[in-house]
C-alpha positions in Angstrom: -6.2 -2.8 -4.8 -6.7 -4.8 -7.5 -10.2 -6.3 -6.2 -12.2 -6.7 -9.2 -9.1 -8.2 -10.8 -8.5 -10.9 -8.3 -11.4 -11.7 -7.5 -12.1 -12.6 -11.5 -8.8 -14.8 -11.5 -10.2 -16.3 -7.9 -13.5 -17.2 -9.9 -11.3 -18.7 -13.2 -9.1 -20.8 -10.8 -11.7 -21.8 -8.6 -13.3 -23.6 -12.1 -9.4 -25.5 -12.4 -9.0 -26.1 -8.8 -12.3 -27.6 -7.9 -12.1 -30.4 -9.5 -9.3 -33.2 -8.4 -8.3 -34.3 -12.0 -7.4 -31.9 -14.4 -8.9 -31.9 -17.6 -8.2 -30.3 -21.0 -11.3 -28.9 -21.1 -11.4 -28.0 -17.3 -7.6 -26.0 -18.4 -9.6 -24.1 -22.0 -12.3 -22.9 -20.0 -10.4 -21.8 -16.8 -7.6 -19.9 -19.0 -10.6 -18.5 -21.1 -11.9 -17.0 -17.8 -8.4 -15.6 -17.3 -8.4 -14.3 -20.3 -11.8 -12.0 -20.2 -11.1 -11.1 -16.1 -7.2 -9.6 -17.6 -8.9 -7.9 -20.4 -11.8 -6.2 -18.2 -9.0 -5.3 -15.7 -7.7 -3.0 -18.6 -4.7 -4.9 -19.6 -3.4 -4.5 -22.8 -5.3 -7.2 -25.2 -1.5 -8.1 -26.4 0.0 -8.6 -23.2 -3.3 -10.7 -22.7 -3.0 -13.0 -25.1 0.9 -13.7 -24.5 0.4 -14.1 -20.6 -2.2 -17.3 -21.0 0.0 -18.6 -23.7 2.6 -18.4 -21.3 0.9 -20.0 -18.7 -0.7 -22.6 -21.0 2.6 -23.3 -22.1 4.0 -24.5 -18.3 1.4 -26.3 -17.6 1.2 -28.6 -21.2 2.7 -31.9 -21.1 4.9 -30.9 -17.9 5.1 -33.5 -14.8 3.8 -32.5 -11.7 5.9 -30.8 -8.7 6.8 -33.1 -5.9 4.3 -32.2 -2.9 1.4 -30.2 -5.7 -2.1 -31.6 -6.8 -2.9 -31.0 -10.6 -4.6 -27.7 -10.1 -2.2 -26.5 -7.3 0.3 -26.8 -10.2 -2.5 -24.3 -12.7 -2.1 -21.6 -9.8 1.1 -21.6 -9.4 2.0 -21.0 -13.1 -0.8 -18.1 -13.0 1.2 -16.6 -10.1 4.5 -17.4 -11.8 3.6 -15.2 -14.5 1.9 -12.9 -13.1 5.3 -11.5 -11.1 7.2 -12.2 -14.2 4.3 -9.6 -15.7 5.0 -7.5 -13.0 8.9 -7.3 -14.0 10.1 -8.9 -11.1 11.6 -6.1 -9.4 12.3 -6.9 -5.5 15.0 -3.5 -5.0 14.3 -0.3 -3.5 16.2 3.1 -4.3 20.0 2.7 -5.8 22.0 4.2 -3.9 25.4 5.7 -5.5 28.6 4.8 -4.5 29.6 8.2 -4.5 27.0 10.5 -3.1 24.9 12.1 -3.7 22.4 9.8 -5.0 20.2 12.3 -7.2 16.5 10.6 -8.0 14.6 12.4 -10.8 11.0 12.3 -10.5 9.3 13.2 -13.9 5.6 12.6 -15.4 2.9 14.2 -16.1 0.9 17.3 -13.7 -1.6 15.5 -11.2 0.4 12.1 -10.9 1.4 12.6 -8.0 4.9 13.9 -8.5 5.4 16.6 -5.2 4.2 14.1 -2.5 6.3 11.0 -3.9 9.5 13.4 -3.8 8.8 13.6 -0.1 7.5 9.8 0.2 10.5 9.0 -1.7 12.6 10.8 1.0 11.3 9.2 3.9 11.8 5.8 2.6 15.4 6.7 2.0 15.7 8.1 5.5 14.5 4.8 6.9 17.4 3.2 5.2 19.8 4.9 6.8 20.4 7.7 4.6 19.9 12.1 5.0 17.6 13.1 2.2 16.6 16.4 1.2 14.2 17.5 -2.0 14.3 19.9 -4.5 11.8 22.1 -5.9 12.3 22.6 -9.8 8.9 23.0 -10.8 9.3 27.1 -11.0 6.4 27.7 -13.4 3.9 26.4 -10.7 4.7 28.7 -7.5 1.9 26.3 -6.0 3.7 23.1 -6.7 7.6 24.7 -4.4 5.3 26.0 -1.9 3.6 22.7 -1.2 6.8 20.3 -1.2 8.1 23.4 1.0 5.5 22.6 3.2 5.3 18.5 3.1 8.9 19.0 3.7 8.8 21.0 6.9 6.1 18.7 8.3 8.2 15.5 8.0 11.3 17.8 9.0 13.5 17.0 5.7 16.1 19.3 3.8 14.7 21.3 1.4 16.3 23.6 -2.0 15.1 25.0 -4.5 16.6 24.8 -8.0 19.5 23.1 -9.1 21.7 24.9 -7.1 19.8 22.5 -4.1 22.8 20.1 -4.8 24.8 22.5 -2.9 22.8 22.9 -0.7 22.9 19.0 0.3 26.2 19.5 0.3 26.6 22.2 3.0 23.8 19.7 5.3 25.6 16.4 4.2 22.4 15.1 2.6 23.7 12.3 0.4 20.5 12.0 -1.1 18.7 14.0 -3.4 15.1 14.1 -4.8 14.1 16.5 -7.8 10.6 17.3 -8.0 10.7 18.4 -11.8 8.3 20.1 -13.9 5.0 18.8 -15.4 2.2 19.1 -18.0 -0.9 18.3 -18.7 -0.2 16.1 -21.4 3.0 15.0 -22.8 5.2 17.9 -25.1 8.4 18.4 -27.1 9.0 21.3 -24.7 8.7 19.5 -21.3 11.2 17.1 -22.8 13.4 19.5 -23.9 13.9 20.6 -20.3 14.3 17.5 -18.6 17.4 16.2 -21.2 18.9 19.9 -20.2 19.1 18.9 -17.0 19.7 15.7 -17.0 22.7 16.9 -19.4 23.1 19.0 -16.6 23.0 17.3 -13.3 24.9 14.0 -12.6 21.6 11.8 -12.2 21.6 8.4 -10.4 18.4 7.0 -11.4 14.8 9.0 -13.4 11.4 7.4 -12.4 8.5 7.9 -14.1 5.6 8.8 -11.5 2.6 7.8 -13.3 -1.2 7.6 -12.0 -2.4 4.0 -11.4 -6.0 5.2 -11.8 -5.3 6.6 -15.7 -4.9 2.7 -16.7 -3.7 2.3 -20.4 -2.6 6.6 -20.5 -0.2 5.3 -17.7 1.0 3.0 -20.2 1.4 5.3 -23.1 2.9 8.2 -21.0 5.4 5.5 -19.4 6.4 5.0 -23.5 6.6 8.6 -24.4 9.1 9.5 -21.0 11.3 5.9 -22.0 12.1 7.1 -25.5 12.3 11.0 -25.0 14.3 10.9 -21.7 15.2 7.4 -20.4 14.1 6.2 -17.2 15.1 3.5 -15.0 11.9 2.7 -13.3 8.1 4.0 -12.5 6.9 5.1 -9.7 2.6 3.8 -9.7 0.8 6.0 -7.4 -2.8 5.6 -6.2 -2.7 1.9 -6.6 -4.8 1.8 -3.3 -7.6 2.7 -5.3 -6.7 1.3 -8.2 -9.6 -2.1 -8.3 -8.7 -3.0 -12.0 -4.8 -2.7 -11.9 -4.1 -2.5 -16.0 -1.4 0.1 -16.2 0.5 -2.4 -13.5 0.5 -5.1 -15.3 0.8 -4.0 -18.9 3.2 -1.5 -18.0 6.8 -4.1 -18.5 5.7 -5.7 -21.0 4.2 -3.1 -23.2 7.2 -0.5 -22.4 9.9 -2.6 -20.7 9.9 0.2 -17.8 9.4 -2.1 -14.2 7.4 -0.7 -11.5 9.9 0.5 -9.2 7.8 1.7 -6.4 4.0 1.9 -5.2 2.0 4.6 -3.7 -0.2 2.7 -1.4 -2.5 5.5 0.6 -2.2 9.5 0.8 -0.3 9.4 4.5 3.5 10.3 3.7 5.0 6.6 5.1 2.4 4.6 2.0 5.1 3.9 -0.7 6.4 0.5 -0.9 8.9 -1.1 -3.1 7.0 -2.8 -5.4 8.0 -5.8 -4.8 6.5 -8.5 -7.7 6.1 -12.0 -6.1 4.1 -10.2 -3.0 2.2 -8.2 -5.1 1.3 -11.6 -7.6 0.4 -13.6 -4.0 -2.2 -10.1 -3.2 -4.0 -10.2 -6.6 -4.8 -14.6 -6.1 -5.8 -13.8 -2.9 -2.5 -15.2 -0.9 -2.2 -12.3 0.8 1.7 -10.8 1.7 2.5 -11.6 5.3 5.9 -10.5 5.1 4.6 -6.7 4.1 2.0 -6.7 6.7 5.7 -7.7 9.4 7.6 -5.2 7.7 4.3 -1.9 7.9 4.1 -3.1 11.5 7.6 -3.0 12.9 7.8 0.4 11.0 4.3 1.8 12.5 3.9 0.2 16.0 5.3 1.3 19.5 6.3 -2.3 20.7 6.8 -1.1 24.2 3.6 0.2 24.1 2.2 -2.8 22.6 3.4 -4.7 25.4 2.6 -2.6 27.9 -1.3 -3.1 26.9 -0.6 -7.0 26.9 0.3 -7.0 29.9 -2.7 -5.2 31.1 -5.1 -7.1 29.1 -3.1 -10.8 30.6 -4.0 -8.8 34.3 -7.7 -8.2 33.3 -7.3 -4.5 33.7 -7.6 -3.2 29.9 -8.7 0.2 30.3 -9.6 2.7 27.6 -6.1 4.7 27.6 -4.9 1.1 26.6 -7.9 0.8 24.0 -7.0 4.2 22.6 -3.3 3.3 21.8 -4.6 0.4 20.5 -7.2 2.3 18.0 -4.4 4.4 16.8 -2.4 2.3 16.5 -4.5 0.2 14.2 -4.9 3.5 11.9 -1.5 4.1 12.0 -0.7 1.0 9.6 -3.4 2.3 7.3 -6.6 1.9 6.0 -8.1 -1.8 7.6 -8.7 -2.8 4.0 -5.0 -2.3 3.3 -4.5 -4.4 6.0 -6.7 -7.3 5.4 -5.7 -7.3 1.9 -2.1 -8.8 3.1 -3.3 -11.2 5.2 -4.0 -15.2 3.7 -8.1 -15.1 2.9 -8.5 -11.7 4.0 -10.5 -10.9 1.2 -13.4 -12.7 2.7 -13.1 -10.6 5.8 -12.9 -7.5 3.8 -16.1 -8.4 1.9 -18.1 -8.4 5.2 -16.9 -5.0 5.9 -17.9 -3.7 2.2 -20.2 -0.7 2.8 -18.8 0.0 6.2 -16.5 3.3 6.9 -14.8 1.7 9.3 -11.9 4.6 9.1 -15.4 6.4 10.7 -16.2 4.4 13.3 -12.6 4.2 14.3 -12.9 7.6 15.0 -16.2 7.8 16.4 -14.3 5.2 19.1 -11.3 7.5 19.2 -14.0 10.9 20.1 -16.3 8.8 23.0 -12.6 7.5 24.4 -11.5 11.2 24.5 -14.5 12.8 26.1 -14.2 10.6 28.9 -12.3 12.0 32.1 -9.0 10.0 32.7 -10.7 8.4 35.9 -13.2 7.2 33.6 -10.6 5.8 30.9 -8.8 4.1 33.7 -11.7 2.4 35.7 -14.4 2.1 32.9 -16.3 -0.1 35.6 -17.5 3.4 37.2 -19.5 5.1 33.9 -22.8 4.3 35.0 -25.8 6.1 33.2 -25.5 9.7 33.7 -21.7 9.5 33.2 -22.9 7.6 30.0 -25.0 10.4 29.0 -22.8 12.9 29.6 -19.7 11.3 27.6 -22.8 10.9 24.1 -22.9 14.5 24.8 -19.4 15.7 24.4 -18.7 13.2 21.4 -21.7 13.7 19.5 -23.3 9.9 19.5 -25.8 7.9 21.4 -25.4 6.2 24.8 -26.3 3.2 22.9 -22.8 3.8 21.5 -21.2 3.9 24.1 -22.7 0.7 25.5 -21.1 -1.1 22.7 -18.0 0.2 22.7 -17.8 -0.8 26.9 -18.7 -4.2 25.8 -16.1 -3.9 22.9 -13.5 -3.2 25.3 -15.1 -6.3 28.1 -15.1 -8.9 24.8 -11.6 -8.0 24.7 -10.4 -8.8 27.9 -12.5 -11.8 28.3 -10.8 -12.6 24.9 -7.2 -12.2 26.6 -8.4 -14.4 29.6 -8.9 -17.4 27.6 -6.1 -17.6 25.0 -3.5 -15.3 26.8 -2.8 -18.1 29.1 -1.7 -20.5 26.4 0.8 -18.5 25.2 1.5 -14.8 23.8 -0.8 -13.2 22.2 -0.7 -12.8 19.1 -0.8 -9.1 17.4 -3.8 -6.7 18.0 -7.4 -8.2 19.5 -9.8 -7.7 17.2 -11.9 -4.9 17.7 -15.0 -4.9 15.7 -17.5 -7.2 15.5 -16.4 -8.2 19.5 -19.2 -5.4 20.8 -22.2 -6.1 19.1 -24.0 -4.6 15.8 -21.1 -2.5 14.0 -18.6 -2.6 16.7 
């Protein structure tokens, strides 16, 4: 997410922060690099100009805050302006004091409205509400079936058309997500349909679903829907694949629309409240520990993690434990996405570039599942003959089995060394412990 922008900003700020004294010429050179970084990120040029001037105003003739060096003051100024540029949002779905809360999703065809409807419903359920998703895109029957299938998979109530509001009352659902029709482009007929729908239905808020990968096109779409229908915020999809960040950084300033949510992956739970302060921290490579903790709390089985920790301390790490760790780590999303939230994780992420970490995790899982229950419980009995059988069953080479066995031994050894000093901190790292690749 925003890798290219983050790298360029880091290089620009390094020219300033690498010096002990902040000289005017250093500030000018650094801000020139910041401007180029933002322009290359497809940020609107007027937005870039205003951003750089506001950063300059923050650091010109201002006393250095206690505890900060002059270069740190520049980083703080850039961070504060990034938060402002991103919209300063920190709120999730706005729930009506008189249920049901009705969230109407609008946007172009292909922006991800249907999958986002289910993701938003899951977010509402995590907040303690009973959601229902309603299909209103009858021009594309496939969209109706897709929403129904996704809703059934996640055990979310489903309805069709405006009568879904009556279904919600009957099922005691207090949140209704409307998946409206889209088009391949902005047109008058689409806007008229949406305006008429808003007149008939008591909509709590209208959210535009926009594809962040389209860059400035997402900004134009935001302007069009904002003028024609009226918006209460934007949901940016595919943000995990957006290396540049032009749409995210331009939307608020160019359209006045606040980014409320971000789609950060393909899994149903991969929708986050867009918290501007945390996103700015990620862009500047300072991590996002709070989001990482929240993600871990949602996805990790704490009882299973505690059981694995006990086995580690006792020197009895089985491959059932190892498999549980792999699955819990995969449940948190991509390894690269997790590293983005760790301060300094960008450097670790760079070391993994080119490696298909998801593929490696799946291969480990296949190896473990090819073992007998006894072999998983007692890895020490795995000899050459067993390795060859496991390799055939999982479609790998015996050398891969050796690497996995070494990785397990390394984790257990690590636990013996550090477990006595206090509670084991999180999931011990799998990669890099058992030889090349793992």
